[in-house]
C-alpha positions in Angstrom: 3.2 66.4 8.9 -0.5 66.4 9.4 -3.1 64.4 7.5 -4.1 67.2 5.2 -0.4 67.9 4.3 0.1 64.2 3.6 -3.0 64.1 1.4 -1.9 67.1 -0.6 1.6 65.6 -1.1 0.3 62.2 -2.0 -2.0 63.9 -4.7 1.0 65.8 -6.0 3.0 62.6 -6.3 0.2 60.7 -8.0 0.0 63.5 -10.6 3.7 64.0 -11.1 4.7 63.1 -14.7 8.1 61.9 -13.7 6.8 59.6 -11.0 4.0 58.3 -13.3 6.6 57.7 -16.0 8.9 55.7 -13.7 6.0 53.7 -12.4 4.8 52.8 -15.9 8.4 51.9 -17.0 8.9 49.6 -14.0 5.5 48.0 -14.5 6.2 47.3 -18.2 9.7 45.9 -17.3 8.4 43.6 -14.5 5.5 42.5 -16.6 7.9 41.7 -19.5 10.2 39.8 -17.2 7.2 37.8 -15.8 5.7 37.0 -19.3 9.1 36.2 -20.9 10.4 34.0 -18.2 11.2 30.5 -19.0 8.9 27.8 -17.4 11.7 26.5 -15.2 12.7 30.1 -14.0 10.2 30.3 -11.1 12.5 32.6 -9.2 12.5 35.2 -12.0 8.7 34.9 -12.3 8.2 35.2 -8.6 10.5 38.2 -8.3 8.7 39.9 -11.1 5.2 39.2 -9.8 6.3 40.4 -6.3 7.6 43.6 -7.8 4.3 44.2 -9.8 2.4 43.7 -6.5 4.6 46.1 -4.6 4.0 48.9 -7.3 0.3 48.3 -6.9 0.6 48.5 -3.1 2.5 51.8 -3.3 -0.2 53.3 -5.6 -2.9 52.0 -3.3 -1.2 53.5 -0.3 -0.8 56.8 -2.1 -4.6 56.8 -3.0 -5.4 56.0 0.6 -3.3 58.7 2.0 -4.7 61.3 -0.6 -8.3 60.4 0.4 -7.8 60.0 4.1 -9.1 63.5 5.1 -12.2 63.1 2.9 -12.9 59.6 4.5 -12.4 61.0 8.0 -14.7 63.9 7.3 -17.3 61.6 6.0 -17.1 59.2 8.9 -17.3 62.2 11.2 -20.5 63.4 9.5 -22.0 59.9 9.8 -21.1 59.7 13.5 -22.7 63.1 14.2 -26.0 61.9 12.6 -26.4 59.0 15.0 
């Protein structure tokens, strides 16, 4: 799969209602687990915090993949100007 196809698929995923709903549900669940954990339950808090971070990492990766062809085109234009 080339970069343009990956970008197209990443955009589709980021706009998919089912995907977005799942992400929102998981984010709410992990945030609730984190906020409602007992002070002594560091493992539960750490697990929830890590899960929240992973969700953010997945979204960031999708955004990067969706914009990769634009960034490459921009970089190529700048390189050609030099």
